[in-house]
C-alpha positions in Angstrom: -37.7 -27.0 -46.9 -40.5 -25.6 -44.7 -40.2 -28.6 -42.4 -36.4 -28.2 -42.2 -36.7 -24.5 -41.5 -39.2 -25.2 -38.8 -36.9 -27.7 -37.1 -34.0 -25.2 -37.3 -36.2 -22.4 -35.9 -37.3 -24.7 -33.0 -33.7 -25.7 -32.3 -32.7 -22.1 -32.1 -35.6 -21.3 -29.7 -34.7 -24.2 -27.5 -31.0 -23.1 -27.4 -32.0 -19.5 -26.7 -34.3 -20.6 -23.8 -31.5 -22.8 -22.4 -29.0 -20.0 -22.5 -31.4 -17.5 -20.9 -32.2 -20.1 -18.2 -28.5 -20.6 -17.5 -27.9 -16.8 -17.2 -30.9 -16.4 -14.9 -29.8 -19.3 -12.7 -26.3 -17.9 -12.4 -27.5 -14.5 -11.6 -29.9 -15.9 -9.0 -27.2 -18.0 -7.5 -24.9 -15.0 -7.3 -27.6 -12.9 -5.6 -28.4 -15.8 -3.2 -24.8 -16.0 -2.1 -24.6 -12.2 -1.6 -27.8 -12.3 0.5 -27.0 -15.5 2.3 -27.3 -14.9 6.1 -24.0 -14.8 8.1 -24.0 -17.8 10.4 -23.5 -17.6 14.1 -20.1 -18.7 15.3 -20.1 -22.3 16.7 -18.1 -21.2 19.7 -15.0 -23.3 18.9 -11.6 -21.7 19.7 -9.0 -21.0 17.0 -7.0 -23.9 15.6 -3.5 -22.7 16.6 -1.7 -25.4 14.7 -2.2 -23.1 11.6 -0.7 -19.7 10.9 -2.9 -16.7 11.7 -4.4 -15.0 8.7 -3.9 -11.3 9.3 -6.0 -8.6 7.6 -4.8 -5.0 8.0 -7.5 -2.3 8.1 -6.5 1.2 6.9 -8.3 4.5 6.0 -9.6 7.5 7.9 -12.4 8.3 10.4 -15.0 5.9 9.2 -12.7 3.0 9.1 -11.6 4.1 12.6 -15.2 3.9 13.5 -17.9 6.3 14.7 -21.0 4.1 14.5 -23.0 4.2 17.8 -23.1 1.0 19.8 -25.6 2.0 22.5 -28.7 4.2 22.3 -31.9 4.3 20.3 -32.5 4.3 16.5 -29.3 4.1 14.6 -27.4 2.3 17.3 -26.1 -1.3 17.0 -27.9 -2.2 20.2 -31.2 -1.1 18.7 -30.5 -2.9 15.4 -29.8 -6.2 17.1 -32.2 -6.2 20.1 -35.2 -4.3 18.6 -34.9 -5.0 14.9 -33.4 -8.5 15.2 -30.7 -7.7 12.7 -27.2 -9.2 12.8 -28.2 -12.1 15.1 -24.7 -13.6 14.8 -23.4 -10.8 17.1 -25.2 -12.2 20.2 -25.1 -15.6 21.9 -28.0 -17.8 22.9 -28.4 -15.7 26.1 -28.6 -12.5 24.1 -25.2 -11.3 25.2 -22.6 -10.0 22.8 -20.9 -13.0 21.2 -17.2 -13.5 21.9 -15.3 -15.2 19.0 -12.2 -17.0 20.2 -11.0 -17.6 16.7 -10.9 -13.9 15.5 -8.7 -11.5 17.2 -9.5 -7.7 17.1 -6.6 -5.4 17.5 -6.7 -1.6 17.0 -3.7 0.8 17.2 -3.3 4.5 16.5 -0.7 7.2 16.7 -0.8 8.8 20.1 -0.4 12.4 21.0 3.3 11.9 21.7 3.8 10.2 18.3 4.1 6.7 19.7 1.7 3.8 19.2 -1.4 3.8 21.3 -3.3 0.5 21.8 -7.1 0.6 21.9 -8.1 -3.0 21.4 -6.4 -6.3 21.9 -9.1 -8.9 22.4 -11.2 -11.7 21.0 -13.8 -10.2 18.7 -16.8 -9.0 20.6 -18.8 -5.8 20.8 -17.3 -3.3 23.3 -17.0 0.4 23.9 -19.2 3.2 22.6 -18.4 3.3 18.9 -17.6 0.9 16.1 -16.3 0.7 12.5 -16.9 -2.0 9.9 -14.8 -4.6 11.8 -17.7 -6.7 13.1 -19.3 -7.0 9.6 -15.8 -7.9 8.2 -14.7 -10.3 11.0 -17.6 -12.7 11.2 -17.8 -13.6 7.5 -14.0 -14.1 7.5 -14.0 -16.1 10.7 -16.7 -18.4 9.3 -15.0 -18.9 6.0 -11.4 -19.4 7.1 -10.4 -22.5 9.1 -7.2 -20.9 10.3 -7.1 -18.3 13.1 -7.9 -14.7 12.0 -6.7 -11.3 13.2 -8.1 -8.0 12.2 -5.4 -5.4 12.7 -6.7 -1.8 12.4 -4.1 1.0 12.2 -5.6 4.4 11.2 -6.7 7.8 12.3 -9.3 10.3 11.1 -9.0 13.2 8.7 -6.4 11.9 6.4 -6.1 12.1 2.6 -4.5 9.7 0.2 -3.1 12.6 -1.8 -1.1 14.0 1.2 -1.1 12.2 4.6 -1.4 8.6 3.2 0.7 9.2 0.1 2.7 6.0 -0.5 6.5 5.9 -0.8 7.8 6.6 -4.3 5.0 9.1 -5.2 6.3 11.9 -7.4 5.7 15.7 -7.4 3.1 16.9 -9.9 1.7 20.2 -11.1 -2.0 21.3 -10.9 -3.4 24.7 -11.7 -0.2 26.7 -11.2 1.0 24.8 -8.1 3.5 22.1 -7.4 2.1 19.3 -5.2 4.2 17.3 -2.9 5.7 13.9 -3.7 6.5 11.4 -0.9 8.3 13.0 2.0 8.0 16.5 0.5 6.7 19.4 2.6 4.4 21.4 2.5 1.4 20.0 0.7 1.8 22.4 -2.2 3.6 25.6 -3.2 3.5 28.1 -6.1 5.1 26.7 -9.2 8.7 27.8 -9.6 9.2 28.9 -5.9 11.1 27.2 -3.1 8.8 25.4 -0.6 9.0 26.2 3.1 8.6 22.9 5.0 6.1 22.5 7.8 6.0 20.0 10.7 4.4 17.3 8.5 5.3 15.7 5.2 3.6 13.8 2.4 3.1 10.2 3.4 3.7 10.8 7.2 0.5 9.0 8.1 1.3 6.1 5.7 4.6 5.7 7.5 3.0 5.9 10.9 0.1 3.5 10.2 2.3 0.9 8.6 5.0 1.2 11.2 2.4 0.7 14.0 1.0 -2.4 12.2 4.5 -3.8 11.9 5.1 -3.2 15.7 2.2 -5.5 16.4 3.5 -8.1 14.0 6.9 -7.9 15.6 5.5 -8.9 18.9 2.8 -11.1 17.6 2.4 -13.4 20.6 1.2 -10.4 22.7 -1.7 -9.9 20.3 -2.5 -13.4 19.4 -1.5 -15.6 22.4 -0.2 -19.1 21.4 0.0 -18.2 17.7 2.4 -20.3 15.5 3.2 -17.5 13.1 1.1 -15.4 10.7 0.5 -14.6 7.1 -0.7 -11.2 5.7 -3.8 -12.4 3.9 -5.4 -9.1 2.9 -6.0 -5.4 3.3 -9.2 -3.4 3.8 -9.4 0.3 2.9 -12.2 2.8 3.6 -11.3 6.4 2.8 -11.7 9.3 0.4 -13.6 12.0 2.3 -10.7 14.4 2.7 -9.5 13.9 -1.0 -13.0 15.0 -2.1 -12.2 18.4 -0.6 -9.1 19.0 -2.8 -9.4 19.1 -6.6 -5.7 18.2 -7.0 -5.9 15.2 -4.8 -9.2 14.1 -6.4 -7.5 14.3 -9.9 -4.7 12.0 -8.8 -6.8 9.6 -6.7 -6.8 6.7 -9.1 -3.0 6.9 -9.7 -2.4 7.2 -6.0 -4.7 4.3 -5.2 -3.0 1.9 -7.6 0.3 2.9 -6.2 -1.0 2.5 -2.6 -2.2 -1.1 -3.2 1.1 -2.1 -4.8 3.2 -0.4 -2.2 1.4 -2.0 0.7 2.0 -5.5 -0.7 5.6 -4.6 -1.1 6.1 -3.1 2.3 4.5 -6.1 4.1 6.2 -8.7 1.8 2.7 -9.9 0.8 2.5 -9.9 -3.0 -0.5 -12.3 -2.9 -2.5 -10.4 -0.3 -6.0 -9.5 -1.4 -7.3 -5.9 -1.2 -10.9 -4.8 -0.6 -12.0 -1.1 -0.5 -15.3 0.5 0.0 -16.6 3.7 -1.7 -18.1 6.6 0.2 -21.8 5.9 1.0 -23.1 9.2 -0.4 -21.2 8.9 -3.7 -23.5 7.8 -6.6 -22.4 6.4 -9.9 -22.4 9.0 -12.6 -22.0 12.0 -10.2 -19.5 14.7 -11.1 -17.1 16.9 -9.1 -14.3 15.8 -6.9 -16.6 13.2 -5.3 -17.3 11.7 -8.7 -13.6 11.5 -9.5 -12.8 9.7 -6.3 -15.7 7.3 -6.8 -14.7 6.6 -10.4 -11.1 5.9 -9.3 -12.3 3.5 -6.6 -14.5 1.6 -9.0 -11.8 1.5 -11.6 -9.3 -0.5 -9.6 -11.8 -3.4 -9.0 -10.2 -6.4 -10.7 -13.5 -7.2 -12.6 -13.3 -4.0 -14.6 -10.2 -5.2 -16.5 -8.6 -1.8 -16.4 -5.7 -3.1 -14.3 -5.2 -6.8 -15.3 -2.8 -7.4 -12.4 -5.7 -6.7 -10.0 -8.0 -9.4 -11.5 -9.1 -11.8 -8.8 -7.2 -10.0 -6.0 -8.8 -6.5 -5.7 -12.4 -5.7 -5.1 -14.4 -2.5 -4.7 -17.6 -2.4 -2.6 -20.1 0.2 -4.0 -21.5 1.5 -0.7 -24.2 3.9 -1.8 -27.0 1.2 -1.7 -25.8 0.1 1.8 -25.8 3.6 3.4 -28.6 4.6 5.7 -28.1 8.3 5.3 -25.6 11.0 5.9 -22.2 11.3 4.4 -18.7 10.2 5.1 -17.9 13.6 6.5 -20.8 13.4 8.9 -19.8 9.8 9.8 -23.2 8.6 8.4 -24.8 10.3 11.4 -23.3 7.5 13.6 -25.7 4.9 12.1 -24.3 1.5 13.1 -26.3 -0.2 10.4 -24.3 1.6 7.7 -21.1 0.4 9.3 -22.4 -3.1 9.6 -23.8 -3.4 6.1 -20.7 -2.0 4.5 -18.6 -4.1 6.7 -20.5 -7.3 5.8 -20.1 -6.4 2.1 -16.4 -5.9 2.5 -16.1 -9.2 4.4 -18.0 -11.1 1.8 -15.9 -9.5 -1.0 -12.7 -10.6 0.7 -14.0 -14.2 1.2 -14.8 -14.2 -2.6 -11.3 -13.1 -3.5 -9.8 -15.7 -1.1 -11.7 -18.5 -2.9 -10.3 -17.5 -6.3 -7.4 -19.7 -7.3 -4.1 -17.9 -7.7 
């Protein structure tokens, strides 16, 4: 009996060690993939025999981009040339790399209300400020054989609970006030009273940003010369600062975010499009207040949580706090380009992971 017990005990130990080794190996593999350097582009042009994979970037000021490109500490120039970070952004001569397989297009509502075009070029570093697009675009361009377009359509100081409220959103009550549903105006009014509309309505920015993106798609050849059609492959979203300043909006953020994801897919006829969002860099897990509510909502929609089964394998949340180099969303992370790059890279990698999951 003793001998048999010893054999059984030894078998149990061997099994336990094997299982532990497997778990450790899987964890190490996952970590290695996450930390694997982004390769430098091989210089080849886009394969225009394939449809362009379009990724639409939405949000507020930090998605728009206020990271410094030139200057000293905190600038992209300093990070690349002095710290030797993000080497894939420069070519062998040390000049900014031009990717002729990834198109970078940025539009925004102009002062007159029409669409204003800011970027329509092959992906390269230009201008004075940047968003997460460089960190997003290079991992996508490396992973996808088809041509890629990043189509950014957004403006700063916009909330999901008011400006970006998606169609179909209903009125609700919060602390004695009625808050606007889609196309209602103003933002809120005393319960039981008649609202007096203002020159803005709930969802106006949603309508403008999606309309401008559709204008680009309607004249696609102007923005991706020689393209043989396109497919909406995914959405990126970085937003939440303004909602943190409004208790009512923060309380409804999760509901609005779920609706936002579904409505975008419907409006662009892209039910299979992946969705990646990033949290605010200053928001820490377990924190309270409005910021904690917004963070919890953003983490909840990640398909891996299981809270929304329909999002499994097609929605991912990037927890940005460990990637932030200081400051807050409202201060635009002090313009630190490394924050924009590191969060962008994480968003790009998350999208690549979603794209590899079988439908």
